[in-house]
C-alpha positions in Angstrom: -0.4 -0.2 0.4 3.0 2.1 1.0 4.0 1.5 -2.2 1.2 2.6 -4.4 0.9 5.8 -2.4 4.7 6.2 -4.1 3.7 5.8 -6.9 0.8 7.7 -6.8 2.0 10.7 -4.9 5.4 10.9 -8.2 2.4 10.9 -10.3 0.7 14.0 -8.6 4.1 16.0 -8.6 4.8 15.1 -12.3 1.0 16.7 -13.0 1.4 19.9 -11.4 5.4 20.1 -13.0 3.1 20.0 -16.4 1.4 22.3 -15.4 3.7 25.0 -14.9 5.3 23.4 -18.3 2.6 24.8 -20.1 2.6 28.8 -19.2 0.0 29.8 -21.5 -2.3 28.5 -24.7 -3.9 31.4 -26.6 -6.9 31.4 -28.8 -9.9 30.0 -30.0 -10.2 26.1 -29.5 -11.6 25.3 -32.5 -11.3 23.3 -35.7 -9.3 25.6 -38.1 -7.7 27.7 -35.7 -4.2 29.4 -35.1 -3.3 28.1 -31.4 -0.7 30.1 -29.8 1.2 29.4 -26.1 4.2 29.4 -24.5 6.5 27.2 -21.7 9.5 27.2 -19.6 12.0 27.5 -20.9 14.2 23.8 -21.9 10.4 22.7 -22.5 10.2 20.4 -25.6 6.7 20.5 -27.9 5.3 17.7 -29.7 2.3 18.5 -31.8 0.5 16.3 -34.5 3.9 14.2 -35.1 6.0 16.7 -35.0 8.5 19.1 -33.0 7.4 22.6 -32.7 10.0 24.8 -32.7 9.4 27.1 -30.0 11.8 30.6 -29.3 14.9 31.6 -26.8 11.3 32.6 -23.6 9.3 29.6 -24.4 6.7 30.8 -27.2 5.6 29.3 -29.9 2.7 28.1 -32.5 0.3 25.6 -33.9 -3.1 25.0 -36.2 -5.6 22.4 -36.1 -7.1 22.6 -39.6 -11.0 22.3 -40.9 -11.8 18.5 -39.7 -9.0 17.7 -36.7 -10.1 15.3 -34.1 -11.5 16.9 -31.4 -9.1 16.4 -28.6 -5.7 17.3 -29.9 -2.9 16.3 -27.7 0.6 18.5 -26.7 3.6 16.5 -25.8 6.1 18.0 -23.7 9.8 16.8 -22.9 12.4 18.1 -20.3 14.8 16.6 -18.9 13.9 13.2 -19.6 10.6 13.7 -18.9 7.2 13.2 -20.7 4.0 15.3 -19.9 0.7 15.1 -21.6 -2.1 18.2 -22.2 -4.9 17.3 -23.5 -6.8 20.5 -25.8 -10.6 19.9 -27.2 -12.2 21.9 -29.6 -15.7 22.9 -30.7 -16.9 21.5 -33.2 -17.5 23.0 -36.4 -20.9 22.8 -39.1 -19.9 24.4 -42.8 -22.7 25.5 -45.2 -22.3 24.6 -48.9 -21.6 27.2 -51.0 -23.0 27.6 -54.5 -21.2 28.9 -56.9 -22.8 29.4 -60.7 -20.9 31.3 -63.4 -17.4 29.9 -63.3 -14.8 30.0 -66.3 -15.4 26.3 -67.4 -11.5 25.7 -67.7 -11.2 26.0 -64.0 -13.3 23.8 -62.8 -13.5 21.0 -65.8 -10.1 18.6 -66.0 -7.8 20.7 -68.0 -5.7 19.2 -70.7 -2.3 17.7 -69.7 -0.5 20.6 -70.7 -1.8 22.6 -67.9 -1.9 20.3 -65.7 2.0 20.2 -65.9 1.5 24.3 -65.0 -0.9 23.0 -62.5 1.4 21.2 -60.9 4.2 23.3 -61.2 2.4 26.6 -59.7 1.2 24.0 -57.1 4.6 23.2 -56.1 6.2 26.4 -55.9 2.8 27.7 -53.0 3.6 24.4 -51.2 7.5 25.2 -50.5 6.2 28.9 -50.0 4.4 27.6 -46.7 6.9 25.3 -45.6 9.0 28.0 -45.0 10.2 28.1 -41.3 11.9 31.9 -40.8 13.1 33.2 -37.8 10.7 35.5 -37.6 7.9 36.4 -34.4 5.5 38.2 -36.7 3.0 35.0 -35.7 3.0 36.1 -32.0 1.8 39.6 -32.8 -2.1 40.8 -33.3 -3.1 40.8 -37.0 -5.6 42.9 -38.9 -7.9 42.8 -41.6 -5.9 43.6 -45.4 -9.0 44.7 -46.1 -12.8 45.8 -45.5 -15.3 45.2 -46.7 -18.4 42.4 -47.3 -17.9 38.8 -46.5 -18.6 37.4 -49.2 -17.0 33.6 -48.4 -16.5 31.7 -45.3 -13.7 29.4 -44.5 -14.3 25.5 -44.2 -17.3 25.5 -46.6 -18.2 23.1 -49.5 -18.2 24.6 -52.4 -20.0 23.6 -55.9 -18.6 25.5 -58.9 -21.5 25.6 -61.6 -23.3 22.5 -60.3 -19.6 20.3 -59.9 -19.2 19.8 -55.9 -15.3 21.0 -55.5 -13.0 20.8 -52.9 -14.1 22.8 -49.5 -13.2 27.4 -49.4 -10.0 27.5 -47.3 -10.4 31.0 -47.0 -12.1 34.4 -46.0 -13.7 36.1 -49.5 -13.6 39.9 -48.7 -15.9 41.5 -52.2 -14.8 45.0 -53.0 -13.9 46.3 -56.2 -11.1 45.4 -58.5 -8.0 47.7 -57.8 -8.7 48.0 -53.9 -5.3 48.5 -52.0 -4.7 45.5 -50.3 -2.1 45.5 -47.2 -0.2 43.5 -44.5 -2.3 41.5 -42.4 1.3 41.9 -39.6 5.2 42.1 -40.3 6.8 39.6 -43.3 8.5 38.3 -45.6 7.5 38.2 -48.8 8.0 34.5 -50.2 6.3 33.9 -53.2 4.5 36.1 -56.1 2.2 33.9 -59.1 1.4 36.9 -61.3 -1.3 34.4 -62.9 -2.1 31.2 -61.6 -4.0 28.9 -63.3 -6.6 28.9 -60.2 -5.5 31.3 -58.2 -4.3 34.2 -60.2 -2.8 36.9 -59.4 -1.5 35.3 -55.8 0.7 36.6 -52.5 2.3 34.6 -50.1 3.7 36.3 -47.1 5.8 34.8 -44.5 5.4 35.8 -40.2 7.6 33.3 -39.2 7.6 29.5 -37.6 5.6 28.5 -40.2 2.5 31.0 -40.4 1.9 32.2 -43.9 -0.8 34.2 -45.2 -2.0 33.8 -49.5 -3.2 36.0 -51.1 -5.0 35.3 -54.2 -7.1 36.5 -57.1 -5.1 39.9 -57.4 -5.2 42.2 -60.4 -2.0 43.7 -58.8 0.9 42.8 -56.2 2.5 45.9 -55.5 5.7 44.1 -53.5 8.2 41.4 -54.7 9.9 37.8 -53.2 12.5 38.5 -50.4 11.2 42.2 -49.7 10.3 42.5 -45.9 7.4 44.4 -45.5 5.2 46.1 -42.2 2.2 45.6 -41.0 -0.6 47.9 -42.9 1.8 48.6 -45.5 -0.1 48.1 -49.3 1.4 44.7 -50.6 -1.6 44.2 -53.4 -4.6 45.5 -54.7 -7.8 43.3 -55.2 -9.0 41.7 -59.1 -10.8 38.8 -59.7 -8.0 37.0 -61.4 -8.1 32.7 -61.5 -11.1 30.7 -60.7 -13.9 33.7 -60.1 -16.8 35.1 -60.8 -16.2 38.8 -59.1 -13.9 41.4 -57.9 -13.1 39.8 -54.1 -9.9 39.5 -52.1 -9.6 35.8 -50.4 -7.4 35.9 -47.6 -6.0 32.2 -46.8 -3.5 31.6 -43.3 -1.5 28.4 -42.6 0.6 26.8 -40.3 3.2 25.1 -42.5 0.5 22.7 -44.5 -2.6 23.0 -42.2 -5.3 25.4 -43.4 -6.0 27.5 -40.9 -9.2 30.6 -40.3 -7.9 34.2 -40.9 -11.3 34.6 -39.0 -9.3 32.7 -35.6 -6.4 35.8 -35.1 -8.4 38.9 -35.9 -10.8 41.0 -34.1 -13.7 40.7 -35.6 -14.4 43.3 -38.7 -16.2 47.0 -37.8 
């Protein structure tokens, strides 16, 4: 009995240490959210089968996808000890959005010569989103890149010209072509595509530690690859290029390959 009591005491002690290790975890506890946290110095964080980078002060960031399991686990390691922290998410319901009048060429399977172009563009986007830089802008408060009528929401199942497509992974803000788009946070430009087959004018900005913003359907990009931009700086103009039926900004947020909802990191639009 004394041995069992000692084992239980040790377990309780280690659990209390684990609570001390995780100093904070902030963000909307829901599918599609970006979560930012802090652990004690020297603590290693693992999430979703990957080691998560931490700053010198222990800050880190993770993202959970559109259809993520509602029970997620952070694994914390320090000095040979390991503890688990359970993160419970709220389940989201996604609407079906029917869109007519989309250019036929962007809905039906394109010819092989176009598929080669698409594969190249997708590979470039994937590479840009896998940037794992030392920038710390991901810790800052993000702002809307522009304001206006929300015409499309994250996670909705889209049906193009009557044909089911992939879910929408951004938030659409309808504004006239030429409306200026600004950087939602400090960043470095990692990709500029002037005429992507599906997304038209495309801009990707790195905010650090795997967090990136993608702006698509642009009529013009005002910055160059490798350029450093500050929050609020003009970076592009609204357009209707690629698979779009009218002028709008489609803003997307990523944690590496995980597609997130930008709305989870900005205040309500006024």
